[in-house]
C-alpha positions, 0 to 999 in steps of 0.5 A, a space after each residue: 500499500 503506498 503512504 497516499 493510499 494508507 494515509 487516505 484510508 487512515 483518515 477515511 477512517 477517522 472521520 466516519 469512526 471506523 475500526 479496520 478488521 483483519 481477515 483473521 477477525 472475520 473468518 472467526 466471526 464467520 465461523 462463531 459469532 455470538 449477540 446477546 441482546 437485551 431490552 429495555 424500555 423506559 416511560 416518563 410522563 409528566 402528570 401535570 401536562 400529560 407529557 410522555 417520554 419513551 425511551 428504549 435502550 436495545 443493548 448488544 454484548 458479547 457472550 463475556 457480558 461485555 459490549 462487543 468491540 467488532 471491526 466496522 471496516 475492512 479493505 478491499 482490493 478490485 478492479 473498477 472495470 473489467 480488467 483494470 488495475 485493482 483499488 484499494 477502497 474501504 467497506 463498512 461492516 456491520 451484523 444486523 441481528 434479527 431473531 435467533 440469526 445474525 446477518 453480515 452487510 458489507 457497502 463499499 464507502 463512497 465508492 465514486 471515488 474509485 470510480 472517479 480515479 479508476 477512470 481518469 487513469 483510463 483516459 490517461 492510458 487511453 491518451 498514452 496509447 493514442 499519442 504513441 500511434 501519433 493520435 493526440 486526444 483533448 482529454 479535458 474535453 474528454 472528461 467534462 463530456 464524461 461528467 455531462 453525459 454525452 462522451 464522443 470520441 475526439 480524433 485529431 491527427 
């Protein structure tokens, strides 16, 4: 991992209060993960005004009775475009307890950044290849039209 990528991922984790997990942690959790759930309801009523306040508290603890402290971010490296270079990106990792089962949910955090970087790299590579073959392309114009949703190839020989 490059220093820039590493710094970006650390900054992302700090911004979203994330804790990166290791593959070994996730594998262990997939084999054995226990959540003990407790629920409390507190109702307060002001008899003079009739106002009421309802508080519902739902706590999840581990088998040892301590609050769960599981990783909520992992890093994956996948190509954005088929055959393209893999991009490191953070993935939010969470769980949802429903009855007696637990479901793990993963979602890519801010996938637009990876797409923009991959698109820029693809345009740059395309320009490099076109330049080698004696063609030039207006990259700024191409990028502008991409953002506007009307990409057409322009070549100048």
